[in-house]
N, C-alpha and C positions, 0 to 999 in steps of 0.2 A: 441589629434590624433585620438585614436582610440575610434570606437564605442563599448558603452556599450554591450552585449549579455544577470503531471497536474494532478492532483489529479484524477484519475481513477473514472468516476460517474458510481456507480454501479446502473446502471438501473435496475438489478435483483430485487434490494431491492425495488427499487420503484413497479416494476411489481407486486413482492409481497405484496404490500399494496392492489393493484387491484384486486389481485388472491382472497385476505380476502373475497371479497364480494360475491365469488362464491358460490350458492345454492349447498349443499350437497344431494346426491340421498337420502339417508337415515340417517339420523343422529344418529337414536340410534344404528343402525346396526355400524356404522363407529365408535361411540365411545366405540374402544375396546384397546387392547393394542397396536395397530397401533396409535394411537392419543396419543398426548401429553398432550390435553387440551381440552374442548369444550366450546365455548361460546354461551351462549343461544340456546343451543342445535347444536351448527355447530361446528364441530370437526376441530382440527388442526393437521394433519397427521403428524406422525414422519419424512416424506419423505418431505412434507413442511416444516417442523421446520429445518430440517439438509440443505436446501437450503436457508432459510433465515439466518442461520449461518455461514455459507459459504460467504455467501453475506455481509453480516454486519462485519465479521473479516478479509474476505480476506484470510481465509485458509481453508482445510478442516473442514469437522463441524466434523469429529473424532478428532480433535486436538484441539477441544474447551475444555475450563476446565468447572468445573463444575458450578463454580460463573459466568462465560460467559452464561453457556446456561442457568440458574435460571433467572439471569437480562432477557437475548434478549426472554425467555420464555414470562416475563411479558411486555417486550416491547411489543410483537409479539400480546399478548390476548387484550393490551391499544389498538392496531391498530385494531385487529378484531372488538371492541366495536366501534372505531371511523367510522371503515367501514361501519357498520351495521345502525349507526344513519344516515351518508351519504345516504345508501339504503332508510331510514325511511322517512328522510327530501325531496327526490326529488333530493339531491346534484348529484346524479350519471346521471341524465339525463340532467343536464345543458350541452349546447353545450361546454362550454370551456371545462369542466370536460370529456367529452365522447371524445373530441379530443386528451387528454392528455393519456385518457386510451388507446386509439388505439393505439396512437404514441409507446407507452412502450409494446403494443404487436407487432408490427410492429418491434420494436428493439430487444426483445427476438429473435422471430423469425428469424430475418434475421442473428441475433449472431448465433442461433443453425443451421440454412443451411451453414453458413460460415463454423462453424467447422465441420460439415458434410464432407463439400466438401476436405476442407484439411485434414481429416483424412482418407478420399477414395483415395487422391493426396498427399502423405508427399513427402519432398522434399529428392532428391536424394543427395550421396556424392558428386557425379561429379557436379550436379546444385549449390549445397552450395558453392565449390570450385569456381566455373566458376563465381560466382555472387562475391566471393572475390575478386579474379582477378580484376574485373570490378571496384569494391570500392576501392582497392589499386590504379589502373591506373588513378583514378578521384580524387584522393589525391590533393588537393592543393599545389602547390610549397612554399617553404619559400623561403623568401629574406633576407637581411642582407644590411642594408644601413644606411648611415648618411644623417642629413637635416640640414640644417641652415634657420632658421625662420626667418624673418625681416618682420620692417612695412609696408615698401614699396616698389615699383616695384624699384623705383630708387637705394634703397640699396641693393636690389638683383642683381641687374645688376652690381653694383660697387663690391660686393663679386665675382659674376662670373667673372670680368676681373681680378681681384686679381688671382684667383685662375687658370686660364691662362696662368699668365703670373710665375705661379710655386707658389702660396701661398700653405700654408699648410691647407688642410682643418680643421683638428681638431682643430688647434689653433687658424682660422676665427670662427668656431664655438663656440669657447669658448669664444670668446673675441664679435661676433656679435650677436649670437643667442636669442631671447627671448623666447626660450624655454628652460626654467630652468633645466626641468629633463634630458634632453640629451644634454645640453651644457656641463655641467660639465663634460660630457664624451666624450667629442669630437664631438657632435652632434650623437652617435651612439644610433641605434636604435634597436638594437638587431633584433633575427631572428622574422619574423613576415609575415604572410599570407596577402595578398593582401588585400581581402573581410573585413579585421580588420580596413581598412585605410579609410578615406575619398577618394572619388572617382578620384577629379583632382590628389590627390597625387599617388595614386594606379596605376592612367595611367600611369603617366609620370615613376616612377618606370617601370613598364611594358616594357617602351620603350627601357629602357637604357639597354646598354650591362655592363658585369662585369667590373668595373673600369671607367665608365662613368659617366661624370658629366652634369647636364641638361646646356645646352646651353641657356635658356630660363627662367627666372624667373617663377616658378609653383604658380598659386594663388588659395587659398583654403579659408574656412571659418575663418581659424585662421591667415590668413595673405599671406605672399611670401615666398617661399619655393627654395632652391638650394638643389640639391640633388645627392649624390653620392650613386651608386650602387655598392656595396662589393663583393657580394656574392649570389649563388642561389644554391637550395638546393631541392632534395624530401624529405619529412618527413619519419619517420622509418616509417612503417608499423606492426601493432600490429602482433602476432602471429597466425595462424589461429585458432588454438585451443581456445585459448584468446577469440576469438571473434564470433567462428562459429554459438553459441544459436544467436547470435545477426542477423548474415547474415542469417540465415534460416528464421528468422523472414521477413526479407525483400523479400526472396524468396516467402514465402507464401503468403505477400503482394501482389507481382506481380501476382500470379497465381489467387489470388483472383480476381483481377484488369482486368485479362484477359478473366477469367470465367463470371464476370458479361458482360463484352465488349459481350460476344458471346451470354448471356442472352438476352441484348439490341439490337442486329443485330435480333433475332429470335423473338422480341416481337412487338407487337402493341402501341409505346410509342407516345402519342399527347401530345404535350405543349402547354398550354393555355397563355402562359405569356411569 
């Protein structure tokens, strides 16, 4: 009856691979205490390494262990060697590689611009609370219903007639329903949200008043249903403080969306497809 319901891509990690190929202004001068290594004369600065550590471990560079630093420095040296080889072999000039490098550059700049905007326009307590209220108001209602699932519309119509004549829904469900999971409980489906059910079923439930039974069989991919709506409730909302950070993220996302819409209005954008 119910429909069954990512890993964050570390673009900075990949961006660092691309950045490894950038020439140093003065390798000899750069290879100082601020560098953690040099590869064929090209330094790896401590700042660059810290960014790599943070991207690779998902935590501040200062929290990386000595073992992590050693392993990741070796990895970064290998990446630098691979990047230098790619430059020498002309791989960096291949159209596909250039496009990927430009995409990574675009992603890094777009993320940096977004972070700068959010930092300059932090969410207020009032904005977060208003968004929380909006989210709570939009929470889908929950329904408690019973059903009897049969093979044919004729059987469903017969069940409806028995119910109209005063038959006991729970007993008829135990006797007639082919949904073994709910039949043993008198057809009880417990509490559910409409979107977790197949559409013909959820549409039929939404049209019922509490205590009502469908007067016509309801067909779904599982067969024919006779449904009784027993109750409707609004789900309990989580405490504001417990979800405040997540709601703040929604506020930030909406602010960014509005910001980008304003940028598009002021920009000259022409689509060729």
